[in-house]
PDB file with SEQRES, HELIX, SHEET and CRYST1 records, atoms N, CA, C and O in Angstrom:
SEQRES   1 A   81  UNK UNK UNK UNK UNK UNK UNK UNK UNK UNK UNK UNK UNK          
SEQRES   2 A   81  UNK UNK UNK UNK UNK UNK UNK UNK UNK UNK UNK UNK UNK          
SEQRES   3 A   81  UNK UNK UNK UNK UNK UNK UNK UNK UNK UNK UNK UNK UNK          
SEQRES   4 A   81  UNK UNK UNK UNK UNK UNK UNK UNK UNK UNK UNK UNK UNK          
SEQRES   5 A   81  UNK UNK UNK UNK UNK UNK UNK UNK UNK UNK UNK UNK UNK          
SEQRES   6 A   81  UNK UNK UNK UNK UNK UNK UNK UNK UNK UNK UNK UNK UNK          
SEQRES   7 A   81  UNK UNK UNK                                                  
HELIX    1 AA1 UNK A   25  UNK A   53  1                                  29    
HELIX    2 AA2 UNK A   62  UNK A   80  1                                  19    
SHEET    1 AA1 2 UNK A   2  UNK A   5  0                                        
SHEET    2 AA1 2 UNK A  20  UNK A  22 -1                                        
CRYST1    1.000    1.000    1.000  90.00  90.00  90.00 P 1           1          
ATOM      1  N   UNK A   1      60.816 -45.248  -7.082  1.00  0.00           N  
ATOM      2  CA  UNK A   1      61.549 -46.483  -7.029  1.00  0.00           C  
ATOM      3  C   UNK A   1      62.915 -46.217  -7.727  1.00  0.00           C  
ATOM      4  O   UNK A   1      62.981 -45.685  -8.835  1.00  0.00           O  
ATOM      5  N   UNK A   2      63.986 -46.614  -7.023  1.00  0.00           N  
ATOM      6  CA  UNK A   2      65.327 -46.487  -7.594  1.00  0.00           C  
ATOM      7  C   UNK A   2      65.590 -47.660  -8.547  1.00  0.00           C  
ATOM      8  O   UNK A   2      65.559 -48.827  -8.156  1.00  0.00           O  
ATOM      9  N   UNK A   3      65.848 -47.305  -9.809  1.00  0.00           N  
ATOM     10  CA  UNK A   3      66.073 -48.328 -10.817  1.00  0.00           C  
ATOM     11  C   UNK A   3      67.566 -48.718 -10.928  1.00  0.00           C  
ATOM     12  O   UNK A   3      67.899 -49.892 -11.089  1.00  0.00           O  
ATOM     13  N   UNK A   4      68.443 -47.719 -10.837  1.00  0.00           N  
ATOM     14  CA  UNK A   4      69.851 -47.989 -11.003  1.00  0.00           C  
ATOM     15  C   UNK A   4      70.681 -46.963 -10.234  1.00  0.00           C  
ATOM     16  O   UNK A   4      70.315 -45.788 -10.188  1.00  0.00           O  
ATOM     17  N   UNK A   5      71.771 -47.380  -9.642  1.00  0.00           N  
ATOM     18  CA  UNK A   5      72.688 -46.486  -8.907  1.00  0.00           C  
ATOM     19  C   UNK A   5      73.979 -46.404  -9.691  1.00  0.00           C  
ATOM     20  O   UNK A   5      74.572 -47.432 -10.021  1.00  0.00           O  
ATOM     21  N   UNK A   6      74.428 -45.180  -9.998  1.00  0.00           N  
ATOM     22  CA  UNK A   6      75.605 -45.004 -10.841  1.00  0.00           C  
ATOM     23  C   UNK A   6      76.917 -44.766 -10.049  1.00  0.00           C  
ATOM     24  O   UNK A   6      77.989 -44.774 -10.652  1.00  0.00           O  
ATOM     25  N   UNK A   7      76.861 -44.560  -8.757  1.00  0.00           N  
ATOM     26  CA  UNK A   7      78.049 -44.245  -7.943  1.00  0.00           C  
ATOM     27  C   UNK A   7      78.192 -45.232  -6.781  1.00  0.00           C  
ATOM     28  O   UNK A   7      77.223 -45.860  -6.354  1.00  0.00           O  
ATOM     29  N   UNK A   8      79.378 -45.346  -6.300  1.00  0.00           N  
ATOM     30  CA  UNK A   8      79.649 -46.177  -5.124  1.00  0.00           C  
ATOM     31  C   UNK A   8      80.191 -45.272  -4.034  1.00  0.00           C  
ATOM     32  O   UNK A   8      80.560 -44.124  -4.284  1.00  0.00           O  
ATOM     33  N   UNK A   9      80.236 -45.812  -2.802  1.00  0.00           N  
ATOM     34  CA  UNK A   9      80.750 -45.013  -1.685  1.00  0.00           C  
ATOM     35  C   UNK A   9      82.211 -44.692  -1.947  1.00  0.00           C  
ATOM     36  O   UNK A   9      82.997 -45.559  -2.328  1.00  0.00           O  
ATOM     37  N   UNK A  10      82.556 -43.444  -1.739  1.00  0.00           N  
ATOM     38  CA  UNK A  10      83.925 -42.971  -1.930  1.00  0.00           C  
ATOM     39  C   UNK A  10      84.217 -42.426  -3.329  1.00  0.00           C  
ATOM     40  O   UNK A  10      85.279 -41.844  -3.549  1.00  0.00           O  
ATOM     41  N   UNK A  11      83.284 -42.605  -4.289  1.00  0.00           N  
ATOM     42  CA  UNK A  11      83.504 -42.084  -5.640  1.00  0.00           C  
ATOM     43  C   UNK A  11      83.505 -40.559  -5.617  1.00  0.00           C  
ATOM     44  O   UNK A  11      82.778 -39.938  -4.842  1.00  0.00           O  
ATOM     45  N   UNK A  12      84.326 -39.967  -6.472  1.00  0.00           N  
ATOM     46  CA  UNK A  12      84.311 -38.538  -6.676  1.00  0.00           C  
ATOM     47  C   UNK A  12      83.367 -38.248  -7.868  1.00  0.00           C  
ATOM     48  O   UNK A  12      83.417 -38.909  -8.904  1.00  0.00           O  
ATOM     49  N   UNK A  13      82.534 -37.262  -7.676  1.00  0.00           N  
ATOM     50  CA  UNK A  13      81.606 -36.907  -8.740  1.00  0.00           C  
ATOM     51  C   UNK A  13      81.589 -35.401  -8.961  1.00  0.00           C  
ATOM     52  O   UNK A  13      81.919 -34.623  -8.067  1.00  0.00           O  
ATOM     53  N   UNK A  14      81.208 -35.015 -10.144  1.00  0.00           N  
ATOM     54  CA  UNK A  14      81.044 -33.606 -10.455  1.00  0.00           C  
ATOM     55  C   UNK A  14      79.591 -33.243 -10.194  1.00  0.00           C  
ATOM     56  O   UNK A  14      78.730 -34.114 -10.069  1.00  0.00           O  
ATOM     57  N   UNK A  15      79.335 -31.957 -10.114  1.00  0.00           N  
ATOM     58  CA  UNK A  15      77.975 -31.491  -9.800  1.00  0.00           C  
ATOM     59  C   UNK A  15      76.931 -31.976 -10.842  1.00  0.00           C  
ATOM     60  O   UNK A  15      75.775 -32.205 -10.485  1.00  0.00           O  
ATOM     61  N   UNK A  16      77.322 -32.129 -12.088  1.00  0.00           N  
ATOM     62  CA  UNK A  16      76.371 -32.497 -13.144  1.00  0.00           C  
ATOM     63  C   UNK A  16      76.284 -34.031 -13.359  1.00  0.00           C  
ATOM     64  O   UNK A  16      75.468 -34.485 -14.161  1.00  0.00           O  
ATOM     65  N   UNK A  17      77.076 -34.793 -12.685  1.00  0.00           N  
ATOM     66  CA  UNK A  17      77.095 -36.259 -12.884  1.00  0.00           C  
ATOM     67  C   UNK A  17      75.797 -36.864 -12.317  1.00  0.00           C  
ATOM     68  O   UNK A  17      75.360 -36.471 -11.235  1.00  0.00           O  
ATOM     69  N   UNK A  18      75.169 -37.828 -13.049  1.00  0.00           N  
ATOM     70  CA  UNK A  18      74.034 -38.502 -12.513  1.00  0.00           C  
ATOM     71  C   UNK A  18      74.433 -39.451 -11.407  1.00  0.00           C  
ATOM     72  O   UNK A  18      75.462 -40.122 -11.488  1.00  0.00           O  
ATOM     73  N   UNK A  19      73.616 -39.503 -10.376  1.00  0.00           N  
ATOM     74  CA  UNK A  19      73.885 -40.379  -9.215  1.00  0.00           C  
ATOM     75  C   UNK A  19      73.060 -41.655  -9.305  1.00  0.00           C  
ATOM     76  O   UNK A  19      73.564 -42.754  -9.074  1.00  0.00           O  
ATOM     77  N   UNK A  20      71.792 -41.496  -9.643  1.00  0.00           N  
ATOM     78  CA  UNK A  20      70.913 -42.650  -9.734  1.00  0.00           C  
ATOM     79  C   UNK A  20      69.793 -42.366 -10.718  1.00  0.00           C  
ATOM     80  O   UNK A  20      69.538 -41.231 -11.119  1.00  0.00           O  
ATOM     81  N   UNK A  21      69.143 -43.452 -11.081  1.00  0.00           N  
ATOM     82  CA  UNK A  21      68.018 -43.367 -12.020  1.00  0.00           C  
ATOM     83  C   UNK A  21      66.763 -43.795 -11.238  1.00  0.00           C  
ATOM     84  O   UNK A  21      66.735 -44.842 -10.592  1.00  0.00           O  
ATOM     85  N   UNK A  22      65.732 -42.945 -11.321  1.00  0.00           N  
ATOM     86  CA  UNK A  22      64.488 -43.200 -10.616  1.00  0.00           C  
ATOM     87  C   UNK A  22      63.411 -43.516 -11.621  1.00  0.00           C  
ATOM     88  O   UNK A  22      63.273 -42.820 -12.627  1.00  0.00           O  
ATOM     89  N   UNK A  23      62.655 -44.541 -11.368  1.00  0.00           N  
ATOM     90  CA  UNK A  23      61.514 -44.906 -12.236  1.00  0.00           C  
ATOM     91  C   UNK A  23      60.247 -44.509 -11.524  1.00  0.00           C  
ATOM     92  O   UNK A  23      60.006 -44.883 -10.376  1.00  0.00           O  
ATOM     93  N   UNK A  24      59.450 -43.749 -12.226  1.00  0.00           N  
ATOM     94  CA  UNK A  24      58.176 -43.308 -11.664  1.00  0.00           C  
ATOM     95  C   UNK A  24      57.047 -43.688 -12.617  1.00  0.00           C  
ATOM     96  O   UNK A  24      56.914 -43.106 -13.693  1.00  0.00           O  
ATOM     97  N   UNK A  25      56.240 -44.658 -12.220  1.00  0.00           N  
ATOM     98  CA  UNK A  25      55.161 -45.077 -13.109  1.00  0.00           C  
ATOM     99  C   UNK A  25      54.115 -43.976 -13.258  1.00  0.00           C  
ATOM    100  O   UNK A  25      53.518 -43.832 -14.325  1.00  0.00           O  
ATOM    101  N   UNK A  26      53.886 -43.193 -12.190  1.00  0.00           N  
ATOM    102  CA  UNK A  26      52.933 -42.136 -12.245  1.00  0.00           C  
ATOM    103  C   UNK A  26      53.389 -41.052 -13.235  1.00  0.00           C  
ATOM    104  O   UNK A  26      52.586 -40.531 -14.010  1.00  0.00           O  
ATOM    105  N   UNK A  27      54.646 -40.733 -13.199  1.00  0.00           N  
ATOM    106  CA  UNK A  27      55.164 -39.706 -14.118  1.00  0.00           C  
ATOM    107  C   UNK A  27      55.049 -40.159 -15.542  1.00  0.00           C  
ATOM    108  O   UNK A  27      54.685 -39.365 -16.410  1.00  0.00           O  
ATOM    109  N   UNK A  28      55.347 -41.420 -15.820  1.00  0.00           N  
ATOM    110  CA  UNK A  28      55.215 -41.975 -17.173  1.00  0.00           C  
ATOM    111  C   UNK A  28      53.761 -41.936 -17.611  1.00  0.00           C  
ATOM    112  O   UNK A  28      53.464 -41.552 -18.742  1.00  0.00           O  
ATOM    113  N   UNK A  29      52.879 -42.318 -16.755  1.00  0.00           N  
ATOM    114  CA  UNK A  29      51.450 -42.326 -17.075  1.00  0.00           C  
ATOM    115  C   UNK A  29      50.956 -40.919 -17.327  1.00  0.00           C  
ATOM    116  O   UNK A  29      50.224 -40.670 -18.285  1.00  0.00           O  
ATOM    117  N   UNK A  30      51.364 -39.980 -16.448  1.00  0.00           N  
ATOM    118  CA  UNK A  30      50.928 -38.582 -16.585  1.00  0.00           C  
ATOM    119  C   UNK A  30      51.462 -37.986 -17.891  1.00  0.00           C  
ATOM    120  O   UNK A  30      50.765 -37.211 -18.546  1.00  0.00           O  
ATOM    121  N   UNK A  31      52.701 -38.346 -18.277  1.00  0.00           N  
ATOM    122  CA  UNK A  31      53.266 -37.845 -19.529  1.00  0.00           C  
ATOM    123  C   UNK A  31      52.468 -38.385 -20.676  1.00  0.00           C  
ATOM    124  O   UNK A  31      52.172 -37.648 -21.616  1.00  0.00           O  
ATOM    125  N   UNK A  32      52.108 -39.639 -20.637  1.00  0.00           N  
ATOM    126  CA  UNK A  32      51.337 -40.263 -21.716  1.00  0.00           C  
ATOM    127  C   UNK A  32      49.945 -39.592 -21.821  1.00  0.00           C  
ATOM    128  O   UNK A  32      49.480 -39.321 -22.928  1.00  0.00           O  
ATOM    129  N   UNK A  33      49.290 -39.329 -20.692  1.00  0.00           N  
ATOM    130  CA  UNK A  33      48.013 -38.648 -20.730  1.00  0.00           C  
ATOM    131  C   UNK A  33      48.118 -37.246 -21.285  1.00  0.00           C  
ATOM    132  O   UNK A  33      47.251 -36.814 -22.044  1.00  0.00           O  
ATOM    133  N   UNK A  34      49.166 -36.526 -20.920  1.00  0.00           N  
ATOM    134  CA  UNK A  34      49.356 -35.170 -21.440  1.00  0.00           C  
ATOM    135  C   UNK A  34      49.618 -35.202 -22.958  1.00  0.00           C  
ATOM    136  O   UNK A  34      49.171 -34.315 -23.685  1.00  0.00           O  
ATOM    137  N   UNK A  35      50.335 -36.217 -23.424  1.00  0.00           N  
ATOM    138  CA  UNK A  35      50.542 -36.334 -24.863  1.00  0.00           C  
ATOM    139  C   UNK A  35      49.241 -36.614 -25.579  1.00  0.00           C  
ATOM    140  O   UNK A  35      49.022 -36.102 -26.677  1.00  0.00           O  
ATOM    141  N   UNK A  36      48.356 -37.426 -24.977  1.00  0.00           N  
ATOM    142  CA  UNK A  36      47.087 -37.707 -25.580  1.00  0.00           C  
ATOM    143  C   UNK A  36      46.224 -36.455 -25.615  1.00  0.00           C  
ATOM    144  O   UNK A  36      45.536 -36.208 -26.605  1.00  0.00           O  
ATOM    145  N   UNK A  37      46.249 -35.669 -24.559  1.00  0.00           N  
ATOM    146  CA  UNK A  37      45.499 -34.409 -24.527  1.00  0.00           C  
ATOM    147  C   UNK A  37      46.011 -33.446 -25.576  1.00  0.00           C  
ATOM    148  O   UNK A  37      45.222 -32.754 -26.220  1.00  0.00           O  
ATOM    149  N   UNK A  38      47.312 -33.392 -25.755  1.00  0.00           N  
ATOM    150  CA  UNK A  38      47.921 -32.534 -26.793  1.00  0.00           C  
ATOM    151  C   UNK A  38      47.496 -32.959 -28.167  1.00  0.00           C  
ATOM    152  O   UNK A  38      47.213 -32.119 -29.020  1.00  0.00           O  
ATOM    153  N   UNK A  39      47.447 -34.275 -28.402  1.00  0.00           N  
ATOM    154  CA  UNK A  39      46.976 -34.781 -29.707  1.00  0.00           C  
ATOM    155  C   UNK A  39      45.521 -34.379 -29.935  1.00  0.00           C  
ATOM    156  O   UNK A  39      45.174 -33.950 -31.036  1.00  0.00           O  
ATOM    157  N   UNK A  40      44.658 -34.506 -28.917  1.00  0.00           N  
ATOM    158  CA  UNK A  40      43.245 -34.108 -29.045  1.00  0.00           C  
ATOM    159  C   UNK A  40      43.166 -32.608 -29.358  1.00  0.00           C  
ATOM    160  O   UNK A  40      42.392 -32.194 -30.221  1.00  0.00           O  
ATOM    161  N   UNK A  41      43.961 -31.803 -28.662  1.00  0.00           N  
ATOM    162  CA  UNK A  41      43.949 -30.348 -28.919  1.00  0.00           C  
ATOM    163  C   UNK A  41      44.388 -30.050 -30.317  1.00  0.00           C  
ATOM    164  O   UNK A  41      43.787 -29.197 -30.970  1.00  0.00           O  
ATOM    165  N   UNK A  42      45.425 -30.720 -30.820  1.00  0.00           N  
ATOM    166  CA  UNK A  42      45.881 -30.539 -32.214  1.00  0.00           C  
ATOM    167  C   UNK A  42      44.782 -30.859 -33.187  1.00  0.00           C  
ATOM    168  O   UNK A  42      44.550 -30.111 -34.137  1.00  0.00           O  
ATOM    169  N   UNK A  43      44.079 -31.996 -32.955  1.00  0.00           N  
ATOM    170  CA  UNK A  43      42.983 -32.368 -33.839  1.00  0.00           C  
ATOM    171  C   UNK A  43      41.837 -31.356 -33.800  1.00  0.00           C  
ATOM    172  O   UNK A  43      41.217 -31.060 -34.822  1.00  0.00           O  
ATOM    173  N   UNK A  44      41.582 -30.855 -32.652  1.00  0.00           N  
ATOM    174  CA  UNK A  44      40.549 -29.817 -32.510  1.00  0.00           C  
ATOM    175  C   UNK A  44      40.913 -28.570 -33.287  1.00  0.00           C  
ATOM    176  O   UNK A  44      40.070 -27.988 -33.970  1.00  0.00           O  
ATOM    177  N   UNK A  45      42.209 -28.145 -33.183  1.00  0.00           N  
ATOM    178  CA  UNK A  45      42.639 -27.006 -33.907  1.00  0.00           C  
ATOM    179  C   UNK A  45      42.575 -27.237 -35.424  1.00  0.00           C  
ATOM    180  O   UNK A  45      42.215 -26.339 -36.185  1.00  0.00           O  
ATOM    181  N   UNK A  46      42.932 -28.462 -35.849  1.00  0.00           N  
ATOM    182  CA  UNK A  46      42.828 -28.777 -37.293  1.00  0.00           C  
ATOM    183  C   UNK A  46      41.390 -28.679 -37.747  1.00  0.00           C  
ATOM    184  O   UNK A  46      41.132 -28.151 -38.828  1.00  0.00           O  
ATOM    185  N   UNK A  47      40.444 -29.164 -36.967  1.00  0.00           N  
ATOM    186  CA  UNK A  47      39.037 -29.065 -37.325  1.00  0.00           C  
ATOM    187  C   UNK A  47      38.595 -27.599 -37.395  1.00  0.00           C  
ATOM    188  O   UNK A  47      37.875 -27.220 -38.319  1.00  0.00           O  
ATOM    189  N   UNK A  48      39.008 -26.787 -36.450  1.00  0.00           N  
ATOM    190  CA  UNK A  48      38.676 -25.364 -36.496  1.00  0.00           C  
ATOM    191  C   UNK A  48      39.255 -24.661 -37.707  1.00  0.00           C  
ATOM    192  O   UNK A  48      38.589 -23.832 -38.327  1.00  0.00           O  
ATOM    193  N   UNK A  49      40.505 -24.993 -38.052  1.00  0.00           N  
ATOM    194  CA  UNK A  49      41.111 -24.433 -39.246  1.00  0.00           C  
ATOM    195  C   UNK A  49      40.327 -24.828 -40.470  1.00  0.00           C  
ATOM    196  O   UNK A  49      40.124 -24.004 -41.362  1.00  0.00           O  
ATOM    197  N   UNK A  50      39.888 -26.043 -40.538  1.00  0.00           N  
ATOM    198  CA  UNK A  50      39.062 -26.487 -41.654  1.00  0.00           C  
ATOM    199  C   UNK A  50      37.767 -25.719 -41.766  1.00  0.00           C  
ATOM    200  O   UNK A  50      37.324 -25.373 -42.861  1.00  0.00           O  
ATOM    201  N   UNK A  51      37.177 -25.461 -40.642  1.00  0.00           N  
ATOM    202  CA  UNK A  51      35.885 -24.700 -40.674  1.00  0.00           C  
ATOM    203  C   UNK A  51      36.142 -23.254 -41.079  1.00  0.00           C  
ATOM    204  O   UNK A  51      35.293 -22.655 -41.739  1.00  0.00           O  
ATOM    205  N   UNK A  52      37.257 -22.682 -40.716  1.00  0.00           N  
ATOM    206  CA  UNK A  52      37.550 -21.321 -41.089  1.00  0.00           C  
ATOM    207  C   UNK A  52      37.936 -21.187 -42.568  1.00  0.00           C  
ATOM    208  O   UNK A  52      37.639 -20.169 -43.194  1.00  0.00           O  
ATOM    209  N   UNK A  53      38.589 -22.196 -43.122  1.00  0.00           N  
ATOM    210  CA  UNK A  53      39.021 -22.094 -44.507  1.00  0.00           C  
ATOM    211  C   UNK A  53      37.916 -22.407 -45.492  1.00  0.00           C  
ATOM    212  O   UNK A  53      37.897 -21.836 -46.582  1.00  0.00           O  
ATOM    213  N   UNK A  54      36.984 -23.304 -45.146  1.00  0.00           N  
ATOM    214  CA  UNK A  54      35.912 -23.649 -46.057  1.00  0.00           C  
ATOM    215  C   UNK A  54      34.642 -23.871 -45.243  1.00  0.00           C  
ATOM    216  O   UNK A  54      34.550 -24.845 -44.497  1.00  0.00           O  
ATOM    217  N   UNK A  55      33.665 -22.980 -45.376  1.00  0.00           N  
ATOM    218  CA  UNK A  55      32.439 -23.096 -44.546  1.00  0.00           C  
ATOM    219  C   UNK A  55      31.676 -24.396 -44.742  1.00  0.00           C  
ATOM    220  O   UNK A  55      30.838 -24.739 -43.909  1.00  0.00           O  
ATOM    221  N   UNK A  56      31.942 -25.134 -45.825  1.00  0.00           N  
ATOM    222  CA  UNK A  56      31.199 -26.377 -46.050  1.00  0.00           C  
ATOM    223  C   UNK A  56      31.917 -27.605 -45.489  1.00  0.00           C  
ATOM    224  O   UNK A  56      31.368 -28.705 -45.554  1.00  0.00           O  
ATOM    225  N   UNK A  57      33.090 -27.457 -44.956  1.00  0.00           N  
ATOM    226  CA  UNK A  57      33.817 -28.569 -44.388  1.00  0.00           C  
ATOM    227  C   UNK A  57      33.219 -28.898 -43.028  1.00  0.00           C  
ATOM    228  O   UNK A  57      33.061 -28.030 -42.170  1.00  0.00           O  
ATOM    229  N   UNK A  58      32.888 -30.185 -42.854  1.00  0.00           N  
ATOM    230  CA  UNK A  58      32.299 -30.632 -41.581  1.00  0.00           C  
ATOM    231  C   UNK A  58      33.335 -31.514 -40.876  1.00  0.00           C  
ATOM    232  O   UNK A  58      33.876 -32.419 -41.512  1.00  0.00           O  
ATOM    233  N   UNK A  59      33.629 -31.297 -39.615  1.00  0.00           N  
ATOM    234  CA  UNK A  59      34.619 -32.095 -38.922  1.00  0.00           C  
ATOM    235  C   UNK A  59      34.240 -33.571 -38.900  1.00  0.00           C  
ATOM    236  O   UNK A  59      33.060 -33.913 -38.815  1.00  0.00           O  
ATOM    237  N   UNK A  60      35.242 -34.445 -38.978  1.00  0.00           N  
ATOM    238  CA  UNK A  60      34.970 -35.893 -39.034  1.00  0.00           C  
ATOM    239  C   UNK A  60      34.797 -36.525 -37.693  1.00  0.00           C  
ATOM    240  O   UNK A  60      34.016 -37.469 -37.576  1.00  0.00           O  
ATOM    241  N   UNK A  61      35.471 -36.069 -36.674  1.00  0.00           N  
ATOM    242  CA  UNK A  61      35.428 -36.724 -35.383  1.00  0.00           C  
ATOM    243  C   UNK A  61      34.025 -36.501 -34.770  1.00  0.00           C  
ATOM    244  O   UNK A  61      33.446 -35.423 -34.909  1.00  0.00           O  
ATOM    245  N   UNK A  62      33.513 -37.490 -34.120  1.00  0.00           N  
ATOM    246  CA  UNK A  62      32.152 -37.474 -33.573  1.00  0.00           C  
ATOM    247  C   UNK A  62      31.895 -36.317 -32.628  1.00  0.00           C  
ATOM    248  O   UNK A  62      30.843 -35.679 -32.663  1.00  0.00           O  
ATOM    249  N   UNK A  63      32.902 -36.057 -31.768  1.00  0.00           N  
ATOM    250  CA  UNK A  63      32.737 -34.975 -30.771  1.00  0.00           C  
ATOM    251  C   UNK A  63      32.450 -33.623 -31.457  1.00  0.00           C  
ATOM    252  O   UNK A  63      31.584 -32.854 -31.040  1.00  0.00           O  
ATOM    253  N   UNK A  64      33.214 -33.381 -32.516  1.00  0.00           N  
ATOM    254  CA  UNK A  64      33.094 -32.110 -33.198  1.00  0.00           C  
ATOM    255  C   UNK A  64      31.914 -32.088 -34.186  1.00  0.00           C  
ATOM    256  O   UNK A  64      31.325 -31.041 -34.457  1.00  0.00           O  
ATOM    257  N   UNK A  65      31.583 -33.313 -34.726  1.00  0.00           N  
ATOM    258  CA  UNK A  65      30.444 -33.412 -35.619  1.00  0.00           C  
ATOM    259  C   UNK A  65      29.154 -33.088 -34.837  1.00  0.00           C  
ATOM    260  O   UNK A  65      28.271 -32.394 -35.341  1.00  0.00           O  
ATOM    261  N   UNK A  66      29.065 -33.592 -33.627  1.00  0.00           N  
ATOM    262  CA  UNK A  66      27.885 -33.297 -32.757  1.00  0.00           C  
ATOM    263  C   UNK A  66      27.786 -31.787 -32.485  1.00  0.00           C  
ATOM    264  O   UNK A  66      26.709 -31.198 -32.576  1.00  0.00           O  
ATOM    265  N   UNK A  67      28.905 -31.190 -32.159  1.00  0.00           N  
ATOM    266  CA  UNK A  67      28.908 -29.723 -31.912  1.00  0.00           C  
ATOM    267  C   UNK A  67      28.493 -28.969 -33.168  1.00  0.00           C  
ATOM    268  O   UNK A  67      27.753 -27.988 -33.096  1.00  0.00           O  
ATOM    269  N   UNK A  68      28.978 -29.436 -34.333  1.00  0.00           N  
ATOM    270  CA  UNK A  68      28.638 -28.775 -35.603  1.00  0.00           C  
ATOM    271  C   UNK A  68      27.149 -28.899 -35.879  1.00  0.00           C  
ATOM    272  O   UNK A  68      26.527 -27.928 -36.311  1.00  0.00           O  
ATOM    273  N   UNK A  69      26.548 -30.087 -35.636  1.00  0.00           N  
ATOM    274  CA  UNK A  69      25.154 -30.297 -35.870  1.00  0.00           C  
ATOM    275  C   UNK A  69      24.294 -29.454 -34.933  1.00  0.00           C  
ATOM    276  O   UNK A  69      23.255 -28.939 -35.345  1.00  0.00           O  
ATOM    277  N   UNK A  70      24.719 -29.306 -33.668  1.00  0.00           N  
ATOM    278  CA  UNK A  70      24.007 -28.438 -32.759  1.00  0.00           C  
ATOM    279  C   UNK A  70      24.057 -26.987 -33.220  1.00  0.00           C  
ATOM    280  O   UNK A  70      23.069 -26.258 -33.130  1.00  0.00           O  
ATOM    281  N   UNK A  71      25.206 -26.585 -33.707  1.00  0.00           N  
ATOM    282  CA  UNK A  71      25.334 -25.235 -34.206  1.00  0.00           C  
ATOM    283  C   UNK A  71      24.403 -24.978 -35.369  1.00  0.00           C  
ATOM    284  O   UNK A  71      23.732 -23.947 -35.421  1.00  0.00           O  
ATOM    285  N   UNK A  72      24.361 -25.932 -36.320  1.00  0.00           N  
ATOM    286  CA  UNK A  72      23.484 -25.800 -37.480  1.00  0.00           C  
ATOM    287  C   UNK A  72      22.019 -25.789 -37.042  1.00  0.00           C  
ATOM    288  O   UNK A  72      21.217 -25.045 -37.606  1.00  0.00           O  
ATOM    289  N   UNK A  73      21.662 -26.596 -36.055  1.00  0.00           N  
ATOM    290  CA  UNK A  73      20.289 -26.648 -35.548  1.00  0.00           C  
ATOM    291  C   UNK A  73      19.903 -25.275 -34.991  1.00  0.00           C  
ATOM    292  O   UNK A  73      18.821 -24.762 -35.279  1.00  0.00           O  
ATOM    293  N   UNK A  74      20.807 -24.678 -34.181  1.00  0.00           N  
ATOM    294  CA  UNK A  74      20.504 -23.365 -33.613  1.00  0.00           C  
ATOM    295  C   UNK A  74      20.452 -22.284 -34.681  1.00  0.00           C  
ATOM    296  O   UNK A  74      19.680 -21.330 -34.580  1.00  0.00           O  
ATOM    297  N   UNK A  75      21.298 -22.446 -35.726  1.00  0.00           N  
ATOM    298  CA  UNK A  75      21.283 -21.488 -36.821  1.00  0.00           C  
ATOM    299  C   UNK A  75      19.940 -21.551 -37.550  1.00  0.00           C  
ATOM    300  O   UNK A  75      19.354 -20.520 -37.877  1.00  0.00           O  
ATOM    301  N   UNK A  76      19.455 -22.788 -37.805  1.00  0.00           N  
ATOM    302  CA  UNK A  76      18.156 -22.942 -38.446  1.00  0.00           C  
ATOM    303  C   UNK A  76      17.036 -22.325 -37.604  1.00  0.00           C  
ATOM    304  O   UNK A  76      16.110 -21.714 -38.138  1.00  0.00           O  
ATOM    305  N   UNK A  77      17.133 -22.493 -36.272  1.00  0.00           N  
ATOM    306  CA  UNK A  77      16.154 -21.941 -35.387  1.00  0.00           C  
ATOM    307  C   UNK A  77      16.126 -20.402 -35.478  1.00  0.00           C  
ATOM    308  O   UNK A  77      15.061 -19.785 -35.499  1.00  0.00           O  
ATOM    309  N   UNK A  78      17.308 -19.816 -35.530  1.00  0.00           N  
ATOM    310  CA  UNK A  78      17.422 -18.352 -35.584  1.00  0.00           C  
ATOM    311  C   UNK A  78      16.867 -17.839 -36.912  1.00  0.00           C  
ATOM    312  O   UNK A  78      16.244 -16.779 -36.956  1.00  0.00           O  
ATOM    313  N   UNK A  79      17.091 -18.585 -37.992  1.00  0.00           N  
ATOM    314  CA  UNK A  79      16.612 -18.154 -39.306  1.00  0.00           C  
ATOM    315  C   UNK A  79      15.091 -18.233 -39.338  1.00  0.00           C  
ATOM    316  O   UNK A  79      14.454 -17.380 -39.956  1.00  0.00           O  
ATOM    317  N   UNK A  80      14.492 -19.228 -38.696  1.00  0.00           N  
ATOM    318  CA  UNK A  80      13.050 -19.366 -38.684  1.00  0.00           C  
ATOM    319  C   UNK A  80      12.352 -18.246 -37.866  1.00  0.00           C  
ATOM    320  O   UNK A  80      11.203 -17.900 -38.138  1.00  0.00           O  
ATOM    321  N   UNK A  81      13.042 -17.705 -36.894  1.00  0.00           N  
ATOM    322  CA  UNK A  81      12.469 -16.649 -36.073  1.00  0.00           C  
ATOM    323  C   UNK A  81      12.344 -15.439 -36.897  1.00  0.00           C  
ATOM    324  O   UNK A  81      11.880 -14.407 -36.412  1.00  0.00           O  
TER     325      UNK A  81                                                      
END                                                                             
């Protein structure tokens, strides 16, 4: 969707001059989703760094807490064998 036109018929423009502004709702939404994914990845890395720095640190977010509990369960199973 064209939001704004910056030139008129007969105007002289340089190669780098903007001609029009396009609004794309899909692009904005996709950018927002990518930013959310990046935030999740950063939180995941922070949790991993915490696990590496102190073996007693347990991640706070539910997704990672569940993975941590499954890991501990499997570790207990291996110790019992």
